[in-house]
C-alpha positions, -999 to +999 in steps of 0.1 A: -456+517+098-466+482+110-467+450+090-504+444+090-501+415+065-480+396+091-504+405+119-534+392+099-517+361+086-505+352+121-540+360+136-557+337+111-531+310+116-539+310+153-577+309+145-583+343+163-612+362+148-609+400+144-636+403+171-616+381+195-584+400+187-601+433+195-615+418+227-580+405+238-567+440+232-596+455+252-606+477+223-635+480+200-636+462+167-637+496+150-604+506+167-588+473+157-599+478+121-585+513+121-552+500+132-551+474+105-563+498+078-541+527+088-510+505+095-503+525+125-506+523+163-488+531+195-458+511+207-478+500+237-506+485+215-481+470+191-465+452+220-498+438+231-506+426+196-471+409+194-477+392+228-511+378+217-496+366+184-465+351+200-442+375+182-418+403+190-429+439+185-398+447+164-409+420+139-441+439+133-424+472+123-417+478+087 
């Protein structure tokens, strides 16, 4: 399970919209919303999210 609260707080702190986040991840907004709502994704995608947010992937795992 991933720490979506941390992801969303960090995203907002960096002033990145959900639309822009999905764009940076090269995925649809629907897919990004699914990741956040289901609190699950692949390690590869988790790594990309962490890179965008300036975090380490291990910090996003609960």
